[in-house]
Every structure is written in structure tokens, then in C-alpha cells.
CHARMM internal coordinates of N, CA and C (Angstrom, degrees):
IC EDIT
DIST 1 N 1 CA 1.4444
DIST 1 CA 1 C 1.5237
ANGL 1 N 1 CA 1 C 106.94
DIST 1 C 2 N 1.2999
ANGL 1 CA 1 C 2 N 115.41
DIHE 1 N 1 CA 1 C 2 N 134.66
DIST 2 N 2 CA 1.4567
ANGL 1 C 2 N 2 CA 120.20
DIHE 1 CA 1 C 2 N 2 CA -179.64
DIST 2 CA 2 C 1.5122
ANGL 2 N 2 CA 2 C 111.88
DIHE 1 C 2 N 2 CA 2 C -94.31
DIST 2 C 3 N 1.3445
ANGL 2 CA 2 C 3 N 117.24
DIHE 2 N 2 CA 2 C 3 N -39.52
DIST 3 N 3 CA 1.4630
ANGL 2 C 3 N 3 CA 120.22
DIHE 2 CA 2 C 3 N 3 CA 179.19
DIST 3 CA 3 C 1.5190
ANGL 3 N 3 CA 3 C 109.53
DIHE 2 C 3 N 3 CA 3 C -159.36
DIST 3 C 4 N 1.3347
ANGL 3 CA 3 C 4 N 115.51
DIHE 3 N 3 CA 3 C 4 N 163.36
DIST 4 N 4 CA 1.4635
ANGL 3 C 4 N 4 CA 120.93
DIHE 3 CA 3 C 4 N 4 CA 175.84
DIST 4 CA 4 C 1.5135
ANGL 4 N 4 CA 4 C 108.91
DIHE 3 C 4 N 4 CA 4 C -139.79
DIST 4 C 5 N 1.3308
ANGL 4 CA 4 C 5 N 115.26
DIHE 4 N 4 CA 4 C 5 N 149.67
DIST 5 N 5 CA 1.4527
ANGL 4 C 5 N 5 CA 121.98
DIHE 4 CA 4 C 5 N 5 CA 179.99
DIST 5 CA 5 C 1.5125
ANGL 5 N 5 CA 5 C 109.15
DIHE 4 C 5 N 5 CA 5 C -135.64
DIST 5 C 6 N 1.3375
ANGL 5 CA 5 C 6 N 116.92
DIHE 5 N 5 CA 5 C 6 N 124.01
DIST 6 N 6 CA 1.4548
ANGL 5 C 6 N 6 CA 120.96
DIHE 5 CA 5 C 6 N 6 CA 174.92
DIST 6 CA 6 C 1.5148
ANGL 6 N 6 CA 6 C 107.95
DIHE 5 C 6 N 6 CA 6 C -74.44
DIST 6 C 7 N 1.3307
ANGL 6 CA 6 C 7 N 117.65
DIHE 6 N 6 CA 6 C 7 N 129.84
DIST 7 N 7 CA 1.4657
ANGL 6 C 7 N 7 CA 121.64
DIHE 6 CA 6 C 7 N 7 CA -175.91
DIST 7 CA 7 C 1.5213
ANGL 7 N 7 CA 7 C 111.60
DIHE 6 C 7 N 7 CA 7 C -103.22
DIST 7 C 8 N 1.3407
ANGL 7 CA 7 C 8 N 117.74
DIHE 7 N 7 CA 7 C 8 N -56.43
DIST 8 N 8 CA 1.4656
ANGL 7 C 8 N 8 CA 119.75
DIHE 7 CA 7 C 8 N 8 CA -175.78
DIST 8 CA 8 C 1.5261
ANGL 8 N 8 CA 8 C 109.91
DIHE 7 C 8 N 8 CA 8 C -160.01
DIST 8 C 9 N 1.3077
ANGL 8 CA 8 C 9 N 116.68
DIHE 8 N 8 CA 8 C 9 N 152.61
DIST 9 N 9 CA 1.4661
ANGL 8 C 9 N 9 CA 122.52
DIHE 8 CA 8 C 9 N 9 CA 172.69
DIST 9 CA 9 C 1.5142
ANGL 9 N 9 CA 9 C 107.11
DIHE 8 C 9 N 9 CA 9 C -120.27
DIST 9 C 10 N 1.3390
ANGL 9 CA 9 C 10 N 116.15
DIHE 9 N 9 CA 9 C 10 N 128.42
DIST 10 N 10 CA 1.4647
ANGL 9 C 10 N 10 CA 121.45
DIHE 9 CA 9 C 10 N 10 CA 178.70
DIST 10 CA 10 C 1.5175
ANGL 10 N 10 CA 10 C 108.93
DIHE 9 C 10 N 10 CA 10 C -106.24
DIST 10 C 11 N 1.3176
ANGL 10 CA 10 C 11 N 116.51
DIHE 10 N 10 CA 10 C 11 N 136.64
DIST 11 N 11 CA 1.4593
ANGL 10 C 11 N 11 CA 121.81
DIHE 10 CA 10 C 11 N 11 CA 178.19
DIST 11 CA 11 C 1.5248
ANGL 11 N 11 CA 11 C 110.05
DIHE 10 C 11 N 11 CA 11 C -70.72
DIST 11 C 12 N 1.3288
ANGL 11 CA 11 C 12 N 117.14
DIHE 11 N 11 CA 11 C 12 N 157.45
DIST 12 N 12 CA 1.4674
ANGL 11 C 12 N 12 CA 119.33
DIHE 11 CA 11 C 12 N 12 CA 177.45
DIST 12 CA 12 C 1.5229
ANGL 12 N 12 CA 12 C 111.25
DIHE 11 C 12 N 12 CA 12 C -60.24
DIST 12 C 13 N 1.3338
ANGL 12 CA 12 C 13 N 115.84
DIHE 12 N 12 CA 12 C 13 N 148.74
DIST 13 N 13 CA 1.4625
ANGL 12 C 13 N 13 CA 120.64
DIHE 12 CA 12 C 13 N 13 CA 179.64
DIST 13 CA 13 C 1.5177
ANGL 13 N 13 CA 13 C 111.54
DIHE 12 C 13 N 13 CA 13 C -72.14
DIST 13 C 14 N 1.3462
ANGL 13 CA 13 C 14 N 117.04
DIHE 13 N 13 CA 13 C 14 N -35.83
DIST 14 N 14 CA 1.4562
ANGL 13 C 14 N 14 CA 122.07
DIHE 13 CA 13 C 14 N 14 CA -178.73
DIST 14 CA 14 C 1.5072
ANGL 14 N 14 CA 14 C 109.42
DIHE 13 C 14 N 14 CA 14 C -124.29
DIST 14 C 15 N 1.2936
ANGL 14 CA 14 C 15 N 115.82
DIHE 14 N 14 CA 14 C 15 N 157.91
DIST 15 N 15 CA 1.4601
ANGL 14 C 15 N 15 CA 121.08
DIHE 14 CA 14 C 15 N 15 CA 174.34
DIST 15 CA 15 C 1.5293
ANGL 15 N 15 CA 15 C 109.25
DIHE 14 C 15 N 15 CA 15 C -82.52
DIST 15 C 16 N 1.2990
ANGL 15 CA 15 C 16 N 116.13
DIHE 15 N 15 CA 15 C 16 N 162.37
DIST 16 N 16 CA 1.4676
ANGL 15 C 16 N 16 CA 121.24
DIHE 15 CA 15 C 16 N 16 CA -178.73
DIST 16 CA 16 C 1.5178
ANGL 16 N 16 CA 16 C 110.96
DIHE 15 C 16 N 16 CA 16 C -63.01
DIST 16 C 17 N 1.3275
ANGL 16 CA 16 C 17 N 114.81
DIHE 16 N 16 CA 16 C 17 N 146.86
DIST 17 N 17 CA 1.4588
ANGL 16 C 17 N 17 CA 120.07
DIHE 16 CA 16 C 17 N 17 CA 177.29
DIST 17 CA 17 C 1.5214
ANGL 17 N 17 CA 17 C 109.14
DIHE 16 C 17 N 17 CA 17 C -88.95
DIST 17 C 18 N 1.3022
ANGL 17 CA 17 C 18 N 116.60
DIHE 17 N 17 CA 17 C 18 N 173.21
DIST 18 N 18 CA 1.4599
ANGL 17 C 18 N 18 CA 121.56
DIHE 17 CA 17 C 18 N 18 CA 177.63
DIST 18 CA 18 C 1.5235
ANGL 18 N 18 CA 18 C 111.18
DIHE 17 C 18 N 18 CA 18 C -75.51
DIST 18 C 19 N 1.3185
ANGL 18 CA 18 C 19 N 118.01
DIHE 18 N 18 CA 18 C 19 N -15.76
DIST 19 N 19 CA 1.4524
ANGL 18 C 19 N 19 CA 122.99
DIHE 18 CA 18 C 19 N 19 CA -176.47
DIST 19 CA 19 C 1.5392
ANGL 19 N 19 CA 19 C 109.33
DIHE 18 C 19 N 19 CA 19 C -101.47
DIST 19 C 20 N 1.3369
ANGL 19 CA 19 C 20 N 117.51
DIHE 19 N 19 CA 19 C 20 N 111.32
DIST 20 N 20 CA 1.4642
ANGL 19 C 20 N 20 CA 122.10
DIHE 19 CA 19 C 20 N 20 CA -176.94
DIST 20 CA 20 C 1.5249
ANGL 20 N 20 CA 20 C 112.17
DIHE 19 C 20 N 20 CA 20 C -62.43
DIST 20 C 21 N 1.3281
ANGL 20 CA 20 C 21 N 117.96
DIHE 20 N 20 CA 20 C 21 N -33.47
DIST 21 N 21 CA 1.4682
ANGL 20 C 21 N 21 CA 120.70
DIHE 20 CA 20 C 21 N 21 CA 179.23
DIST 21 CA 21 C 1.5199
ANGL 21 N 21 CA 21 C 109.97
DIHE 20 C 21 N 21 CA 21 C -64.49
DIST 21 C 22 N 1.3291
ANGL 21 CA 21 C 22 N 117.28
DIHE 21 N 21 CA 21 C 22 N -41.95
DIST 22 N 22 CA 1.4566
ANGL 21 C 22 N 22 CA 120.10
DIHE 21 CA 21 C 22 N 22 CA 177.08
DIST 22 CA 22 C 1.5215
ANGL 22 N 22 CA 22 C 110.54
DIHE 21 C 22 N 22 CA 22 C -60.60
DIST 22 C 23 N 1.3186
ANGL 22 CA 22 C 23 N 117.56
DIHE 22 N 22 CA 22 C 23 N -40.48
DIST 23 N 23 CA 1.4586
ANGL 22 C 23 N 23 CA 120.95
DIHE 22 CA 22 C 23 N 23 CA 179.74
DIST 23 CA 23 C 1.5218
ANGL 23 N 23 CA 23 C 111.11
DIHE 22 C 23 N 23 CA 23 C -59.83
DIST 23 C 24 N 1.3399
ANGL 23 CA 23 C 24 N 117.40
DIHE 23 N 23 CA 23 C 24 N -42.69
DIST 24 N 24 CA 1.4533
ANGL 23 C 24 N 24 CA 121.17
DIHE 23 CA 23 C 24 N 24 CA 179.84
DIST 24 CA 24 C 1.5190
ANGL 24 N 24 CA 24 C 111.63
DIHE 23 C 24 N 24 CA 24 C -65.42
DIST 24 C 25 N 1.3186
ANGL 24 CA 24 C 25 N 117.47
DIHE 24 N 24 CA 24 C 25 N -33.22
DIST 25 N 25 CA 1.4564
ANGL 24 C 25 N 25 CA 121.44
DIHE 24 CA 24 C 25 N 25 CA -176.56
DIST 25 CA 25 C 1.5235
ANGL 25 N 25 CA 25 C 113.01
DIHE 24 C 25 N 25 CA 25 C -85.61
DIST 25 C 26 N 1.2894
ANGL 25 CA 25 C 26 N 118.34
DIHE 25 N 25 CA 25 C 26 N -15.27
DIST 26 N 26 CA 1.4609
ANGL 25 C 26 N 26 CA 121.65
DIHE 25 CA 25 C 26 N 26 CA -175.74
DIST 26 CA 26 C 1.5215
ANGL 26 N 26 CA 26 C 110.93
DIHE 25 C 26 N 26 CA 26 C -106.99
DIST 26 C 27 N 1.3322
ANGL 26 CA 26 C 27 N 117.31
DIHE 26 N 26 CA 26 C 27 N 87.46
DIST 27 N 27 CA 1.4548
ANGL 26 C 27 N 27 CA 120.38
DIHE 26 CA 26 C 27 N 27 CA 179.25
DIST 27 CA 27 C 1.5190
ANGL 27 N 27 CA 27 C 112.36
DIHE 26 C 27 N 27 CA 27 C -64.07
DIST 27 C 28 N 1.3246
ANGL 27 CA 27 C 28 N 117.30
DIHE 27 N 27 CA 27 C 28 N -22.06
DIST 28 N 28 CA 1.4585
ANGL 27 C 28 N 28 CA 119.60
DIHE 27 CA 27 C 28 N 28 CA 179.83
DIST 28 CA 28 C 1.5215
ANGL 28 N 28 CA 28 C 111.49
DIHE 27 C 28 N 28 CA 28 C -65.88
DIST 28 C 29 N 1.3185
ANGL 28 CA 28 C 29 N 117.43
DIHE 28 N 28 CA 28 C 29 N -14.30
DIST 29 N 29 CA 1.4659
ANGL 28 C 29 N 29 CA 120.78
DIHE 28 CA 28 C 29 N 29 CA 177.65
DIST 29 CA 29 C 1.5290
ANGL 29 N 29 CA 29 C 111.54
DIHE 28 C 29 N 29 CA 29 C -79.85
DIST 29 C 30 N 1.3265
ANGL 29 CA 29 C 30 N 116.64
DIHE 29 N 29 CA 29 C 30 N -13.90
DIST 30 N 30 CA 1.4516
ANGL 29 C 30 N 30 CA 120.74
DIHE 29 CA 29 C 30 N 30 CA -178.38
DIST 30 CA 30 C 1.5185
ANGL 30 N 30 CA 30 C 110.56
DIHE 29 C 30 N 30 CA 30 C -83.58
DIST 30 C 31 N 1.2938
ANGL 30 CA 30 C 31 N 115.48
DIHE 30 N 30 CA 30 C 31 N 148.36
DIST 31 N 31 CA 1.4568
ANGL 30 C 31 N 31 CA 119.36
DIHE 30 CA 30 C 31 N 31 CA 170.54
DIST 31 CA 31 C 1.5173
ANGL 31 N 31 CA 31 C 108.38
DIHE 30 C 31 N 31 CA 31 C -73.22
DIST 31 C 32 N 1.3105
ANGL 31 CA 31 C 32 N 117.57
DIHE 31 N 31 CA 31 C 32 N 164.80
DIST 32 N 32 CA 1.4605
ANGL 31 C 32 N 32 CA 120.74
DIHE 31 CA 31 C 32 N 32 CA 179.26
DIST 32 CA 32 C 1.5134
ANGL 32 N 32 CA 32 C 110.07
DIHE 31 C 32 N 32 CA 32 C -125.82
DIST 32 C 33 N 1.3056
ANGL 32 CA 32 C 33 N 115.61
DIHE 32 N 32 CA 32 C 33 N 156.28
DIST 33 N 33 CA 1.4544
ANGL 32 C 33 N 33 CA 122.50
DIHE 32 CA 32 C 33 N 33 CA 173.63
DIST 33 CA 33 C 1.5151
ANGL 33 N 33 CA 33 C 107.83
DIHE 32 C 33 N 33 CA 33 C -123.26
DIST 33 C 34 N 1.3116
ANGL 33 CA 33 C 34 N 115.52
DIHE 33 N 33 CA 33 C 34 N 145.89
DIST 34 N 34 CA 1.4590
ANGL 33 C 34 N 34 CA 121.27
DIHE 33 CA 33 C 34 N 34 CA 176.54
DIST 34 CA 34 C 1.5285
ANGL 34 N 34 CA 34 C 107.41
DIHE 33 C 34 N 34 CA 34 C -117.26
DIST 34 C 35 N 1.3155
ANGL 34 CA 34 C 35 N 115.27
DIHE 34 N 34 CA 34 C 35 N 128.38
DIST 35 N 35 CA 1.4589
ANGL 34 C 35 N 35 CA 122.63
DIHE 34 CA 34 C 35 N 35 CA 179.46
DIST 35 CA 35 C 1.5258
ANGL 35 N 35 CA 35 C 109.06
DIHE 34 C 35 N 35 CA 35 C -126.81
DIST 35 C 36 N 1.3222
ANGL 35 CA 35 C 36 N 115.77
DIHE 35 N 35 CA 35 C 36 N 151.89
DIST 36 N 36 CA 1.4630
ANGL 35 C 36 N 36 CA 122.02
DIHE 35 CA 35 C 36 N 36 CA 171.01
DIST 36 CA 36 C 1.5172
ANGL 36 N 36 CA 36 C 107.41
DIHE 35 C 36 N 36 CA 36 C -115.48
DIST 36 C 37 N 1.3269
ANGL 36 CA 36 C 37 N 116.81
DIHE 36 N 36 CA 36 C 37 N 134.59
DIST 37 N 37 CA 1.4562
ANGL 36 C 37 N 37 CA 122.43
DIHE 36 CA 36 C 37 N 37 CA 179.60
DIST 37 CA 37 C 1.5089
ANGL 37 N 37 CA 37 C 109.99
DIHE 36 C 37 N 37 CA 37 C -122.90
DIST 37 C 38 N 1.3048
ANGL 37 CA 37 C 38 N 116.25
DIHE 37 N 37 CA 37 C 38 N 138.70
DIST 38 N 38 CA 1.4597
ANGL 37 C 38 N 38 CA 121.26
DIHE 37 CA 37 C 38 N 38 CA 170.41
DIST 38 CA 38 C 1.5232
ANGL 38 N 38 CA 38 C 106.18
DIHE 37 C 38 N 38 CA 38 C -100.18
DIST 38 C 39 N 1.3210
ANGL 38 CA 38 C 39 N 116.25
DIHE 38 N 38 CA 38 C 39 N 119.71
DIST 39 N 39 CA 1.4597
ANGL 38 C 39 N 39 CA 121.99
DIHE 38 CA 38 C 39 N 39 CA -175.58
DIST 39 CA 39 C 1.5196
ANGL 39 N 39 CA 39 C 108.96
DIHE 38 C 39 N 39 CA 39 C -99.66
DIST 39 C 40 N 1.3297
ANGL 39 CA 39 C 40 N 115.85
DIHE 39 N 39 CA 39 C 40 N 136.25
DIST 40 N 40 CA 1.4612
ANGL 39 C 40 N 40 CA 121.11
DIHE 39 CA 39 C 40 N 40 CA 179.45
DIST 40 CA 40 C 1.5261
ANGL 40 N 40 CA 40 C 110.05
DIHE 39 C 40 N 40 CA 40 C -59.71
DIST 40 C 41 N 1.3199
ANGL 40 CA 40 C 41 N 115.86
DIHE 40 N 40 CA 40 C 41 N 146.21
DIST 41 N 41 CA 1.4564
ANGL 40 C 41 N 41 CA 121.49
DIHE 40 CA 40 C 41 N 41 CA -179.05
DIST 41 CA 41 C 1.5286
ANGL 41 N 41 CA 41 C 110.66
DIHE 40 C 41 N 41 CA 41 C -56.35
DIST 41 C 42 N 1.3347
ANGL 41 CA 41 C 42 N 115.81
DIHE 41 N 41 CA 41 C 42 N 133.05
DIST 42 N 42 CA 1.4456
ANGL 41 C 42 N 42 CA 121.51
DIHE 41 CA 41 C 42 N 42 CA 179.18
DIST 42 CA 42 C 1.5192
ANGL 42 N 42 CA 42 C 114.48
DIHE 41 C 42 N 42 CA 42 C 83.16
DIST 42 C 43 N 1.3234
ANGL 42 CA 42 C 43 N 118.67
DIHE 42 N 42 CA 42 C 43 N 0.19
DIST 43 N 43 CA 1.4660
ANGL 42 C 43 N 43 CA 122.66
DIHE 42 CA 42 C 43 N 43 CA -177.66
DIST 43 CA 43 C 1.5283
ANGL 43 N 43 CA 43 C 112.51
DIHE 42 C 43 N 43 CA 43 C -109.36
DIST 43 C 44 N 1.3351
ANGL 43 CA 43 C 44 N 117.78
DIHE 43 N 43 CA 43 C 44 N 12.34
DIST 44 N 44 CA 1.4671
ANGL 43 C 44 N 44 CA 121.47
DIHE 43 CA 43 C 44 N 44 CA -177.25
DIST 44 CA 44 C 1.5227
ANGL 44 N 44 CA 44 C 112.57
DIHE 43 C 44 N 44 CA 44 C -55.83
DIST 44 C 45 N 1.3257
ANGL 44 CA 44 C 45 N 117.58
DIHE 44 N 44 CA 44 C 45 N -51.80
DIST 45 N 45 CA 1.4600
ANGL 44 C 45 N 45 CA 120.43
DIHE 44 CA 44 C 45 N 45 CA -176.47
DIST 45 CA 45 C 1.5227
ANGL 45 N 45 CA 45 C 111.27
DIHE 44 C 45 N 45 CA 45 C -66.55
DIST 45 C 46 N 1.3141
ANGL 45 CA 45 C 46 N 117.41
DIHE 45 N 45 CA 45 C 46 N -39.49
DIST 46 N 46 CA 1.4737
ANGL 45 C 46 N 46 CA 120.81
DIHE 45 CA 45 C 46 N 46 CA 178.00
DIST 46 CA 46 C 1.5310
ANGL 46 N 46 CA 46 C 110.29
DIHE 45 C 46 N 46 CA 46 C -61.42
DIST 46 C 47 N 1.3276
ANGL 46 CA 46 C 47 N 116.47
DIHE 46 N 46 CA 46 C 47 N -40.67
DIST 47 N 47 CA 1.4619
ANGL 46 C 47 N 47 CA 120.95
DIHE 46 CA 46 C 47 N 47 CA 178.82
DIST 47 CA 47 C 1.5338
ANGL 47 N 47 CA 47 C 110.73
DIHE 46 C 47 N 47 CA 47 C -66.28
DIST 47 C 48 N 1.3346
ANGL 47 CA 47 C 48 N 117.85
DIHE 47 N 47 CA 47 C 48 N -45.46
DIST 48 N 48 CA 1.4713
ANGL 47 C 48 N 48 CA 121.98
DIHE 47 CA 47 C 48 N 48 CA 178.08
DIST 48 CA 48 C 1.5265
ANGL 48 N 48 CA 48 C 110.76
DIHE 47 C 48 N 48 CA 48 C -59.58
DIST 48 C 49 N 1.3251
ANGL 48 CA 48 C 49 N 116.77
DIHE 48 N 48 CA 48 C 49 N -43.47
DIST 49 N 49 CA 1.4670
ANGL 48 C 49 N 49 CA 120.71
DIHE 48 CA 48 C 49 N 49 CA 179.15
DIST 49 CA 49 C 1.5277
ANGL 49 N 49 CA 49 C 110.80
DIHE 48 C 49 N 49 CA 49 C -61.50
DIST 49 C 50 N 1.3251
ANGL 49 CA 49 C 50 N 117.15
DIHE 49 N 49 CA 49 C 50 N -40.75
DIST 50 N 50 CA 1.4641
ANGL 49 C 50 N 50 CA 120.77
DIHE 49 CA 49 C 50 N 50 CA 178.79
DIST 50 CA 50 C 1.5286
ANGL 50 N 50 CA 50 C 110.76
DIHE 49 C 50 N 50 CA 50 C -64.20
DIST 50 C 51 N 1.3395
ANGL 50 CA 50 C 51 N 117.65
DIHE 50 N 50 CA 50 C 51 N -40.22
DIST 51 N 51 CA 1.4644
ANGL 50 C 51 N 51 CA 120.94
DIHE 50 CA 50 C 51 N 51 CA 177.29
DIST 51 CA 51 C 1.5283
ANGL 51 N 51 CA 51 C 110.78
DIHE 50 C 51 N 51 CA 51 C -61.95
DIST 51 C 52 N 1.3291
ANGL 51 CA 51 C 52 N 116.57
DIHE 51 N 51 CA 51 C 52 N -46.68
DIST 52 N 52 CA 1.4654
ANGL 51 C 52 N 52 CA 121.32
DIHE 51 CA 51 C 52 N 52 CA -178.56
DIST 52 CA 52 C 1.5271
ANGL 52 N 52 CA 52 C 112.02
DIHE 51 C 52 N 52 CA 52 C -64.60
DIST 52 C 53 N 1.3184
ANGL 52 CA 52 C 53 N 117.23
DIHE 52 N 52 CA 52 C 53 N -33.76
DIST 53 N 53 CA 1.4589
ANGL 52 C 53 N 53 CA 121.56
DIHE 52 CA 52 C 53 N 53 CA -178.30
DIST 53 CA 53 C 1.5243
ANGL 53 N 53 CA 53 C 113.27
DIHE 52 C 53 N 53 CA 53 C -86.32
DIST 53 C 54 N 1.3241
ANGL 53 CA 53 C 54 N 118.47
DIHE 53 N 53 CA 53 C 54 N -6.15
DIST 54 N 54 CA 1.4672
ANGL 53 C 54 N 54 CA 121.50
DIHE 53 CA 53 C 54 N 54 CA -174.83
DIST 54 CA 54 C 1.5245
ANGL 54 N 54 CA 54 C 113.20
DIHE 53 C 54 N 54 CA 54 C -69.24
DIST 54 C 55 N 1.3259
ANGL 54 CA 54 C 55 N 116.96
DIHE 54 N 54 CA 54 C 55 N -30.79
DIST 55 N 55 CA 1.4549
ANGL 54 C 55 N 55 CA 120.10
DIHE 54 CA 54 C 55 N 55 CA -177.57
DIST 55 CA 55 C 1.5146
ANGL 55 N 55 CA 55 C 114.05
DIHE 54 C 55 N 55 CA 55 C 79.22
DIST 55 C 56 N 1.3172
ANGL 55 CA 55 C 56 N 117.72
DIHE 55 N 55 CA 55 C 56 N -1.88
DIST 56 N 56 CA 1.4671
ANGL 55 C 56 N 56 CA 119.66
DIHE 55 CA 55 C 56 N 56 CA -179.10
DIST 56 CA 56 C 1.5234
ANGL 56 N 56 CA 56 C 113.85
DIHE 55 C 56 N 56 CA 56 C -124.63
DIST 56 C 57 N 1.3103
ANGL 56 CA 56 C 57 N 117.89
DIHE 56 N 56 CA 56 C 57 N -3.71
DIST 57 N 57 CA 1.4603
ANGL 56 C 57 N 57 CA 121.94
DIHE 56 CA 56 C 57 N 57 CA 179.78
DIST 57 CA 57 C 1.5265
ANGL 57 N 57 CA 57 C 108.70
DIHE 56 C 57 N 57 CA 57 C -91.94
DIST 57 C 58 N 1.3263
ANGL 57 CA 57 C 58 N 116.42
DIHE 57 N 57 CA 57 C 58 N 122.40
DIST 58 N 58 CA 1.4579
ANGL 57 C 58 N 58 CA 120.71
DIHE 57 CA 57 C 58 N 58 CA -179.98
DIST 58 CA 58 C 1.5193
ANGL 58 N 58 CA 58 C 112.45
DIHE 57 C 58 N 58 CA 58 C -89.10
DIST 58 C 59 N 1.3330
ANGL 58 CA 58 C 59 N 116.05
DIHE 58 N 58 CA 58 C 59 N -32.59
DIST 59 N 59 CA 1.4606
ANGL 58 C 59 N 59 CA 119.72
DIHE 58 CA 58 C 59 N 59 CA -175.66
DIST 59 CA 59 C 1.5241
ANGL 59 N 59 CA 59 C 108.52
DIHE 58 C 59 N 59 CA 59 C -159.57
DIST 59 C 60 N 1.3389
ANGL 59 CA 59 C 60 N 116.82
DIHE 59 N 59 CA 59 C 60 N 145.11
DIST 60 N 60 CA 1.4551
ANGL 59 C 60 N 60 CA 120.72
DIHE 59 CA 59 C 60 N 60 CA 172.74
DIST 60 CA 60 C 1.5178
ANGL 60 N 60 CA 60 C 109.38
DIHE 59 C 60 N 60 CA 60 C -150.11
DIST 60 C 61 N 1.3244
ANGL 60 CA 60 C 61 N 115.73
DIHE 60 N 60 CA 60 C 61 N 154.58
DIST 61 N 61 CA 1.4560
ANGL 60 C 61 N 61 CA 121.23
DIHE 60 CA 60 C 61 N 61 CA -179.27
DIST 61 CA 61 C 1.5333
ANGL 61 N 61 CA 61 C 109.09
DIHE 60 C 61 N 61 CA 61 C -153.40
DIST 61 C 62 N 1.3275
ANGL 61 CA 61 C 62 N 116.81
DIHE 61 N 61 CA 61 C 62 N 143.39
DIST 62 N 62 CA 1.4769
ANGL 61 C 62 N 62 CA 119.40
DIHE 61 CA 61 C 62 N 62 CA 175.80
DIST 62 CA 62 C 1.5241
ANGL 62 N 62 CA 62 C 110.45
DIHE 61 C 62 N 62 CA 62 C -69.94
DIST 62 C 63 N 1.3046
ANGL 62 CA 62 C 63 N 115.10
DIHE 62 N 62 CA 62 C 63 N 148.69
DIST 63 N 63 CA 1.4707
ANGL 62 C 63 N 63 CA 122.06
DIHE 62 CA 62 C 63 N 63 CA 177.49
DIST 63 CA 63 C 1.5212
ANGL 63 N 63 CA 63 C 107.06
DIHE 62 C 63 N 63 CA 63 C -113.95
DIST 63 C 64 N 1.3130
ANGL 63 CA 63 C 64 N 116.68
DIHE 63 N 63 CA 63 C 64 N 128.51
DIST 64 N 64 CA 1.4695
ANGL 63 C 64 N 64 CA 120.87
DIHE 63 CA 63 C 64 N 64 CA 178.55
DIST 64 CA 64 C 1.5263
ANGL 64 N 64 CA 64 C 109.67
DIHE 63 C 64 N 64 CA 64 C -64.64
DIST 64 C 65 N 1.3191
ANGL 64 CA 64 C 65 N 115.52
DIHE 64 N 64 CA 64 C 65 N 139.25
DIST 65 N 65 CA 1.4627
ANGL 64 C 65 N 65 CA 121.52
DIHE 64 CA 64 C 65 N 65 CA 177.72
DIST 65 CA 65 C 1.5159
ANGL 65 N 65 CA 65 C 108.91
DIHE 64 C 65 N 65 CA 65 C -118.82
DIST 65 C 66 N 1.3188
ANGL 65 CA 65 C 66 N 115.84
DIHE 65 N 65 CA 65 C 66 N 173.56
DIST 66 N 66 CA 1.4610
ANGL 65 C 66 N 66 CA 120.78
DIHE 65 CA 65 C 66 N 66 CA -179.35
DIST 66 CA 66 C 1.5242
ANGL 66 N 66 CA 66 C 112.55
DIHE 65 C 66 N 66 CA 66 C -59.97
DIST 66 C 67 N 1.3322
ANGL 66 CA 66 C 67 N 117.29
DIHE 66 N 66 CA 66 C 67 N -32.38
DIST 67 N 67 CA 1.4753
ANGL 66 C 67 N 67 CA 119.91
DIHE 66 CA 66 C 67 N 67 CA -177.63
DIST 67 CA 67 C 1.5109
ANGL 67 N 67 CA 67 C 111.97
DIHE 66 C 67 N 67 CA 67 C -82.55
DIST 67 C 68 N 1.3638
ANGL 67 CA 67 C 68 N 118.63
DIHE 67 N 67 CA 67 C 68 N -11.59
DIST 68 N 68 CA 1.4730
ANGL 67 C 68 N 68 CA 121.43
DIHE 67 CA 67 C 68 N 68 CA 179.85
DIST 68 CA 68 C 1.4650
ANGL 68 N 68 CA 68 C 109.66
DIHE 67 C 68 N 68 CA 68 C -74.78
END
COOR INIT
IC SEED 1 N 1 CA 1 C
IC BUILD
């Protein structure tokens, strides 16, 4: 990874329930953060693998750049 930029933090859609087990099972109750990363040339797959193995990334997508 060459650089990272914090973009936005979104608050949770719902407030916590009285049942802690439900809270653990309902990821939609969590707030989300959006980040942009610049990945070093040739390291795309290594970066994707790290995201998938992190256990905390819900979604990711490449962003087109001027050089793409």
C-alpha cells in the first residue's frame, strides 16, 4: 500500500438492542468507514487477499484513476 485516505464515517442505522447476542449478529447495527487506498504497482492481488483475510472488511471495490 502506498497511501490511504479516510473519506467518511457513517453512524449506525439502528441503535443497540437489549440483547448482546443480537448485536454481535447484526452487522447492520455497526457504523461504517470508507477509506481510499493507493496500492503499489503489482501488489493488487496481495492487497485484495489481505482485505479478505482481515475479518473486518465488509465490502471493497476498485476505483478508476486517471492512469486506468
